[in-house]
C-alpha positions in Angstrom: 25.4 -8.2 8.9 24.5 -11.1 11.1 23.2 -14.5 10.0 19.8 -14.0 11.5 19.2 -10.9 9.4 20.4 -12.6 6.2 18.1 -15.5 6.8 15.1 -13.3 7.5 15.8 -11.1 4.5 16.2 -14.2 2.4 12.9 -15.5 3.5 11.2 -12.2 2.6 12.9 -12.2 -0.8 11.9 -15.8 -1.4 8.2 -15.1 -0.5 8.3 -12.1 -2.8 9.9 -14.2 -5.6 7.1 -16.8 -5.4 4.4 -14.1 -5.4 6.1 -12.3 -8.3 6.4 -15.5 -10.3 2.8 -16.7 -9.8 1.0 -13.4 -10.3 -0.2 -13.3 -14.0 0.4 -10.3 -16.3 -2.6 -8.0 -16.3 -1.8 -5.6 -19.1 0.6 -5.8 -22.0 3.0 -8.2 -20.2 3.1 -6.2 -17.0 1.9 -7.5 -13.7 1.6 -6.0 -10.1 5.0 -6.4 -8.4 4.4 -8.2 -5.1 8.2 -8.4 -4.6 8.0 -4.7 -3.6 5.9 -5.5 -0.6 8.5 -8.0 0.7 11.3 -5.5 -0.2 9.6 -2.7 1.8 8.9 -5.1 4.7 12.6 -5.9 4.8 13.4 -2.2 4.8 10.9 -1.4 7.6 12.1 -4.3 9.8 15.8 -4.1 9.1 16.5 -0.4 8.4 20.2 -0.4 7.8 21.9 0.8 4.6 23.7 -2.5 4.0 20.4 -4.4 4.2 18.6 -1.9 1.9 21.3 -2.2 -0.8 21.2 -6.0 -0.6 17.4 -6.0 -0.8 17.4 -3.6 -3.8 20.0 -5.5 -5.8 18.7 -9.0 -5.0 15.1 -8.1 -5.5 15.9 -6.3 -8.7 17.7 -9.4 -10.1 15.0 -11.8 -9.1 12.2 -9.5 -10.4 14.1 -9.1 -13.6 14.6 -12.8 -14.1 10.9 -13.7 -13.4 9.4 -10.8 -15.2 7.0 -11.2 -18.1 7.8 -7.7 -19.4 9.8 -7.9 -22.6 13.4 -6.8 -21.8 12.5 -6.2 -18.2 15.7 -7.4 -16.5 17.7 -4.1 -16.4 14.7 -1.8 -15.8 13.8 -4.1 -12.8 17.4 -3.8 -11.4 17.4 0.0 -11.8 14.0 0.4 -10.4 14.5 -1.7 -7.2 17.9 -0.2 -6.3 16.6 3.4 -6.7 13.2 2.7 -5.0 14.8 0.9 -2.1 17.2 3.8 -1.4 14.5 6.4 -1.8 12.0 4.6 0.5 14.8 4.0 3.1 15.7 7.7 3.1 12.0 8.7 3.5 11.6 6.0 6.2 14.5 7.5 8.2 13.2 11.0 7.9 9.9 10.0 9.5 11.8 9.3 12.7 9.3 8.6 15.5 6.4 8.0 13.2 8.1 5.6 10.8 6.9 2.4 12.3 3.2 3.2 12.6 0.9 1.2 10.4 -0.3 4.4 8.7 3.3 5.5 7.8 4.1 2.0 6.6 1.0 1.9 4.4 1.7 5.4 2.9 5.4 4.5 2.3 4.3 1.3 0.6 1.9 3.1 -1.7 4.4 5.9 -2.4 7.2 3.3 -3.0 5.1 1.4 -5.5 4.3 4.6 -7.4 8.1 5.5 -7.4 9.0 1.9 -8.5 6.4 1.9 -11.3 7.6 5.3 -12.6 11.3 4.4 -12.5 10.6 1.0 -14.1 8.5 2.4 -16.9 10.9 5.3 -17.5 14.0 3.1 -17.6 12.2 0.5 -19.8 11.1 3.3 -22.1 14.7 4.4 -22.7 16.3 0.9 -22.6 13.9 -1.3 -24.5 10.7 0.6 -25.3 7.2 0.2 -23.9 4.6 -2.1 -25.3 2.0 0.6 -24.9 1.6 4.2 -23.8 3.3 5.2 -20.5 0.1 6.6 -19.0 -1.9 3.5 -20.0 0.6 1.2 -18.4 0.9 3.3 -15.3 -2.9 3.5 -14.9 -3.6 -0.2 -15.7 -0.8 -1.7 -13.7 1.1 0.6 -11.3 -2.0 2.2 -9.7 -3.7 -1.2 -9.0 -0.4 -2.5 -7.7 -0.1 0.4 -5.3 -3.5 -0.5 -3.9 -2.7 -4.3 -3.7 0.8 -3.7 -2.1 -0.6 -1.3 0.4 -3.4 -3.5 1.5 -1.0 -6.4 1.7 1.5 -4.4 3.8 -1.2 -3.2 6.2 -2.1 -6.8 6.8 1.4 -8.3 6.9 3.4 -5.6 8.8 1.8 -6.0 12.2 2.0 -9.8 11.9 5.7 -9.9 10.6 6.9 -7.3 13.1 5.3 -9.2 16.0 6.9 -12.5 14.9 10.3 -10.9 14.4 10.2 -9.2 17.8 9.2 -12.4 19.5 11.9 -14.4 17.8 14.4 -11.5 18.4 15.1 -11.0 14.7 14.8 -7.3 14.9 17.1 -5.1 16.9 16.0 -4.1 20.4 16.0 -0.3 19.5 13.7 -1.0 16.5 11.4 -3.2 18.5 11.0 -0.6 21.2 10.1 2.1 18.7 7.6 0.2 16.7 4.0 1.3 17.1 1.3 -1.0 15.8 
């Protein structure tokens, strides 16, 4: 892993951490997870397994530390690692369509739904939920999927253009990106 990639991934994680920390809880201590958007952006721009694992672990730790959900540290870590690997796998399966804005938007929505499901399920078994699963999913995860998707559709073309111009993405990835 080169230093440029680490710096770029660190910046994405830092932006996600600030967003995650400042967004207020909206329902029973849960809040939309804007760190997911940054994690997905890192996966889409730097699609290598070592980057994905690093993003999953670090994003999970930071989300867990800054969460307002009671006992949310371990569910966040579990959720981000599983979600990052699943979205990376699906991203790779899309092959030539994976860098279109439509694919990136759909993957972000799907990833947010996966993340919310894994988080709530692991929290249910590890620490319990402060309300019903369906209520938490409906009140927090579904709106978060919309927010994250809209954010990604706006950010992805900007970030990919900046990263291509500054040569932070690999040449093969830059050639395949369709905006």
